C-alpha positions as CSV (number, residue, x, y, z in Angstrom):
1,M,32.8,87.2,56.7
2,R,33.1,84.2,54.4
3,Q,29.3,84.3,53.8
4,D,29.4,88.0,53.0
5,G,32.3,87.4,50.6
6,C,30.4,84.5,48.9
7,V,27.3,86.7,48.5
8,K,29.4,89.5,47.0
9,S,31.1,87.1,44.6
10,K,27.7,85.7,43.5
11,N,26.4,89.2,42.9
12,S,29.5,90.1,40.9
13,V,29.0,87.1,38.7
14,A,25.3,88.0,38.3
15,V,26.2,91.5,37.3
16,L,28.6,90.2,34.7
17,Y,25.8,87.9,33.3
18,A,23.5,90.9,33.1
19,I,26.1,93.0,31.2
20,L,26.9,90.1,29.0
21,A,23.2,89.7,28.1
22,A,23.1,93.4,27.1
23,V,26.3,93.1,25.0
24,C,25.0,90.0,23.2
25,Y,21.7,91.7,22.3
26,A,23.5,94.9,21.3
27,L,25.2,93.0,18.5
28,N,21.9,92.4,16.8
29,T,21.2,95.8,15.1
30,P,24.6,96.8,13.6
31,F,25.5,93.3,12.4
32,S,22.1,92.6,11.1
33,K,22.4,95.7,8.9
34,L,25.6,94.2,7.4
35,L,23.9,90.9,6.7
36,L,20.8,92.6,5.3
37,E,22.9,93.5,2.3
38,H,22.9,89.8,1.4
39,V,19.8,88.4,3.2
40,P,16.2,89.5,2.6
41,A,14.5,91.0,5.7
42,T,12.0,88.2,6.4
43,F,14.5,85.5,5.8
44,M,16.9,87.4,8.1
45,A,14.3,87.4,10.9
46,A,13.7,83.7,10.3
47,F,17.3,82.7,10.6
48,L,17.9,84.9,13.7
49,Y,15.2,83.1,15.5
50,L,16.0,79.7,14.2
51,G,19.6,80.2,15.3
52,A,18.3,81.1,18.8
53,G,15.9,78.2,19.0
54,L,18.4,75.5,17.7
55,G,21.2,76.8,19.9
56,V,19.1,76.9,23.1
57,G,17.4,73.7,22.1
58,V,20.8,71.9,22.2
59,M,21.3,73.4,25.6
60,Y,17.8,72.2,26.6
61,V,18.7,68.6,25.7
62,F,21.3,68.5,28.5
63,H,19.0,70.3,30.9
64,F,15.7,68.5,30.2
65,R,16.2,65.7,32.8
66,K,16.8,68.2,35.6
67,E,13.5,69.9,34.9
68,S,10.3,69.0,36.7
69,R,6.9,68.6,35.0
70,V,5.5,71.6,36.9
71,E,8.0,73.9,35.1
72,R,6.9,72.9,31.6
73,L,4.2,74.7,29.7
74,E,0.6,73.4,30.1
75,K,-2.6,73.6,28.1
76,K,-3.8,76.7,30.0
77,D,-0.6,78.5,28.8
78,F,-1.5,78.0,25.1
79,P,-3.2,81.4,24.4
80,Y,-0.2,83.4,25.8
81,T,2.3,81.0,24.1
82,L,0.5,81.4,20.7
83,G,0.4,85.2,21.2
84,M,4.1,85.3,22.0
85,I,5.0,83.3,18.9
86,L,2.8,85.3,16.5
87,L,4.2,88.6,17.8
88,D,7.7,87.3,17.7
89,I,7.1,86.5,14.0
90,L,6.0,90.1,13.2
91,A,8.4,92.1,15.4
92,P,11.8,91.0,14.0
93,I,10.4,91.3,10.4
94,F,9.5,94.9,11.1
95,L,12.8,95.5,12.8
96,M,14.8,94.0,9.9
97,I,12.9,96.2,7.4
98,G,13.5,99.3,9.6
99,I,17.2,98.5,9.9
100,R,17.6,97.9,6.1
101,I,16.0,101.1,5.0
102,G,16.9,103.3,8.0
103,S,19.8,104.2,10.3
104,S,21.4,101.5,12.4
105,S,22.1,103.9,15.2
106,N,18.6,105.3,15.2
107,A,17.2,101.7,15.3
108,S,19.3,100.9,18.3
109,L,18.0,103.8,20.3
110,L,14.4,103.4,19.1
111,G,14.5,100.0,20.6
112,N,14.0,101.7,24.0
113,F,10.5,102.6,22.9
114,E,9.7,99.0,23.8
115,I,9.8,100.2,27.5
116,A,7.1,102.8,26.8
117,A,5.0,100.3,24.8
118,T,5.2,97.6,27.4
119,A,4.2,99.9,30.2
120,L,1.2,101.4,28.3
121,I,0.0,98.0,27.2
122,A,0.3,96.7,30.8
123,L,-1.8,99.7,32.0
124,L,-4.5,99.8,29.3
125,I,-5.0,96.0,28.8
126,F,-3.7,94.3,31.9
127,H,-4.6,97.2,34.3
128,E,-1.3,97.4,36.0
129,P,-0.5,100.7,37.7
130,V,2.1,103.1,36.2
131,S,4.1,105.3,38.6
132,K,4.9,109.0,38.1
133,K,8.6,108.1,37.5
134,L,7.6,105.6,34.8
135,W,5.2,108.2,33.2
136,T,8.1,110.6,33.1
137,A,10.3,107.9,31.5
138,I,7.6,107.2,28.9
139,G,7.3,110.9,28.0
140,L,11.0,111.3,27.6
141,I,11.4,108.1,25.6
142,T,8.5,109.1,23.4
143,V,9.8,112.6,22.6
144,S,13.2,111.1,21.9
145,S,11.6,108.6,19.5
146,M,9.7,111.3,17.7
147,I,13.0,113.2,17.2
148,L,14.6,110.1,15.8
149,S,11.6,109.4,13.6
150,F,11.9,112.4,11.3
151,E,14.2,112.7,8.4
152,R,16.8,115.5,8.5
153,R,15.7,116.7,5.1
154,G,12.5,118.3,6.3
155,S,10.7,118.9,9.5
156,L,7.6,117.0,8.4
157,A,9.4,114.1,6.5
158,F,8.6,111.0,8.5
159,S,11.2,108.3,8.4
160,V,9.7,105.1,7.1
161,G,12.6,103.1,8.6
162,S,11.9,104.5,12.1
163,L,8.2,103.6,11.7
164,F,9.0,100.0,11.1
165,V,11.3,100.0,14.2
166,L,8.6,101.5,16.3
167,L,6.1,98.9,15.0
168,A,8.6,96.2,16.1
169,A,8.9,97.8,19.6
170,V,5.1,97.8,19.9
171,C,4.9,94.2,18.9
172,W,7.6,93.3,21.5
173,G,5.6,95.4,24.0
174,F,2.6,93.1,23.5
175,E,4.9,90.1,23.5
176,N,6.5,91.1,26.8
177,N,3.1,91.1,28.4
178,C,2.2,87.7,26.9
179,T,5.5,86.2,28.0
180,R,5.1,87.7,31.5
181,S,2.0,85.5,32.0
182,I,4.1,82.3,31.4
183,S,7.4,83.6,32.8
184,E,7.3,81.1,35.7
185,K,7.6,78.2,33.3
186,S,10.8,76.6,31.9
187,T,12.9,79.3,30.2
188,Y,14.7,76.7,28.1
189,Q,11.4,75.5,26.8
190,I,10.0,79.0,26.2
191,V,13.1,80.2,24.3
192,T,13.4,77.0,22.2
193,L,9.7,77.1,21.3
194,K,9.8,80.8,20.6
195,G,12.9,80.5,18.4
196,L,11.9,77.5,16.4
197,C,8.2,78.4,15.9
198,S,8.8,82.1,15.2
199,G,11.7,81.3,12.9
200,A,9.6,78.7,11.0
201,G,6.7,81.2,10.7
202,S,9.0,83.9,9.3
203,F,10.5,81.4,6.9
204,I,7.1,80.4,5.5
205,I,6.2,84.1,5.1
206,A,9.5,84.7,3.3
207,V,8.9,81.8,0.9
208,I,5.3,83.0,0.2
209,A,6.5,86.6,-0.4
210,G,8.9,85.3,-3.0
211,E,12.1,86.3,-1.2
212,K,15.3,84.8,-2.6
213,L,17.0,82.3,-0.4
214,P,20.5,83.6,0.5
215,E,23.8,81.7,0.2
216,G,24.6,79.2,2.8
217,K,27.5,81.2,4.4
218,Y,25.1,84.1,5.0
219,I,22.5,81.8,6.5
220,L,25.1,80.4,8.8
221,C,26.2,83.9,9.9
222,A,22.6,85.0,10.5
223,M,21.9,81.9,12.6
224,L,25.1,82.4,14.6
225,L,24.1,86.0,15.2
226,G,20.7,84.9,16.3
227,F,22.1,82.3,18.7
228,V,24.3,85.0,20.4
229,A,22.0,88.1,20.1
230,Y,18.8,86.3,21.0
231,G,19.5,82.9,22.4
232,L,22.6,83.6,24.6
233,S,21.2,87.0,25.5
234,I,18.1,85.6,27.0
235,F,20.0,82.7,28.7
236,T,22.5,85.0,30.4
237,Y,19.7,87.4,31.3
238,I,17.9,84.6,33.2
239,R,21.2,83.6,34.9
240,A,21.6,87.2,36.1
241,Q,18.0,87.2,37.4
242,R,18.9,84.4,39.8
243,G,21.4,86.6,41.6
244,L,20.0,90.1,41.1
245,G,16.3,89.6,40.7
246,A,14.2,90.8,37.7
247,A,14.3,94.5,38.5
248,K,18.0,95.0,38.9
249,T,18.8,92.8,35.9
250,S,16.5,94.9,33.7
251,A,18.3,98.0,34.9
252,Y,21.7,96.7,33.8
253,Y,20.1,95.4,30.6
254,A,19.0,98.9,29.7
255,I,22.5,99.7,28.5
256,A,22.0,97.5,25.4
257,P,20.6,100.2,23.1
258,F,23.6,102.5,23.9
259,I,26.1,99.7,23.2
260,G,24.3,99.0,20.0
261,T,24.5,102.7,19.1
262,A,28.2,102.8,19.7
263,L,28.7,99.7,17.6
264,A,26.6,101.3,14.8
265,F,28.9,104.3,14.6
266,A,32.0,102.1,14.8
267,V,30.8,99.6,12.1
268,H,28.8,101.8,9.7
269,H,30.5,105.2,10.3
270,E,27.1,106.9,10.4
271,P,27.0,110.7,10.8
272,L,26.5,112.1,14.3
273,T,23.9,114.9,14.1
274,A,22.7,117.5,16.6
275,A,19.2,116.0,16.6
276,Y,20.6,112.5,17.3
277,L,22.5,113.9,20.3
278,I,19.4,115.6,21.7
279,A,17.5,112.4,21.3
280,L,20.3,110.5,23.0
281,V,20.2,112.7,26.0
282,L,16.4,112.4,26.3
283,M,16.7,108.6,25.9
284,I,19.3,108.4,28.6
285,A,17.2,110.5,30.9
286,G,14.2,108.2,30.2
287,S,16.3,105.1,30.9
288,V,17.5,106.7,34.2
289,F,13.8,107.3,35.3
290,T,13.0,103.7,34.3
291,V,15.9,102.3,36.4
292,W,14.9,104.6,39.3
293,D,11.3,103.4,39.2
294,T,12.5,99.8,38.9
295,L,15.0,99.7,41.7
296,V,13.5,101.9,44.4
297,R,9.8,102.2,45.3
298,S,8.5,104.2,48.3
299,H,5.1,104.4,50.0
300,F,3.8,106.1,53.1
301,H,1.7,104.9,56.1
302,S,0.4,106.8,59.0
303,H,0.1,105.0,62.3
304,V,-2.2,106.4,65.0
305,H,-1.6,105.8,68.7
306,L,-4.5,106.8,71.0
307,I,-3.7,107.9,74.5
308,T,-6.5,108.2,77.0
309,H,-6.0,109.8,80.4
310,T,-8.1,111.5,83.2
311,H,-7.3,115.1,84.2
312,D,-9.3,117.4,86.5
313,G,-12.1,114.9,86.7
314,S,-12.6,114.5,83.0
315,T,-11.3,112.0,80.4
316,H,-9.3,113.2,77.4
317,T,-8.2,111.2,74.4
318,H,-5.2,112.3,72.3
319,A,-3.7,110.8,69.2
320,I,-0.1,110.7,68.0
321,V,0.4,110.2,64.3
322,H,3.6,108.6,63.1
323,E,4.2,109.0,59.4
324,H,6.0,105.9,58.2
325,R,7.8,105.7,54.8
326,H,9.1,102.5,53.4
327,T,11.7,102.7,50.6
328,H,11.8,99.3,49.0
329,F,14.6,98.0,46.9
330,A,13.0,95.8,44.3
331,D,13.7,92.0,44.4
332,S,15.5,92.5,47.7
333,D,14.6,91.8,51.4
334,R,16.2,95.2,52.2
335,H,14.0,98.2,53.0
336,D,14.6,101.4,54.8
337,H,12.2,102.9,57.4
338,H,11.8,106.6,58.1
339,H,9.6,107.8,61.0
340,N,8.3,111.3,61.4
341,P,6.4,111.8,64.7
342,K,3.7,114.5,64.3
343,D,2.4,116.9,67.0
344,R,-0.4,115.7,69.1
345,V,-3.9,116.6,67.9
346,S,-7.4,115.7,68.9
347,A,-8.6,112.3,68.0
348,H,-11.5,113.5,65.8
349,E,-9.0,115.3,63.5
350,I,-7.1,112.1,62.6
351,N,-7.4,110.3,59.3
352,P,-6.7,106.8,60.6
353,H,-4.9,105.5,57.6
354,R,-3.2,107.5,54.7
355,A,-1.4,105.3,52.3
């Protein structure tokens, strides 16, 4: 009983970590929009990542001695690390531009397009399978994104702000696939490197582009937001993974865009339109299918049992087919079994294995 209580307590803490990760990231869009009134878009992206890198870097100083060499990045990880950094330079710049010239609530919801982009890139480039549930989720999220991407003034007036947010989502889709390849390495090191290098890259681009350096108080606010929305969000996300596993953590994390949307309406008092509500319903449905696909996966097996016996001087062979369904709960040792014995049929009629 004590052990069960201890497991439940750990799971509860892990769930709180996952929700905290979602809440931290949800702060990004609405509060970035406020700061973008005083901070140019590229500098904003730079200070967000620098804040994350410096904040987690300080945490890494205290963790470094506990880390083994095997956990740290190696030479073979360089291509994926470089891709991660370059994409993390582009993505937040696109996002900040999209937030500045578009709707904060739309930008929060459009962030879910990252799910579709990540899955499609994984399929087309890394040849990972995509289930029917995930295809349904991709379709719903894409339709919702299309609705959010058109201005209310005319049916064919495409929102430039939404285009930049979608570009950011695609960049992060590529970045997710790069990061996945080095995900077994030190998270402290990855986040610190990502934050400092991506932030420095964005800073250089901002200087070359001739953006005006903002006042110190706005720089400090942007870096603090970056530490919370990017740095702490990733840190608490990883803490949640230790107790829940990757799949269940991502399911809880899917609430982030909806928290961001609620904050956008509360902070910016943006109008609630019929088109937005339709897109919201479709986006929720897409997220549900994503969670369903993430948490529960099923597959079928048929087991054949041959029975040979002699009757009236002749030998007969019969087969019994047991259809066997496994329902797997991702990142868990639990799985359900469902057996369905079929009628006996002749051995030559049997397909010996149907997955």
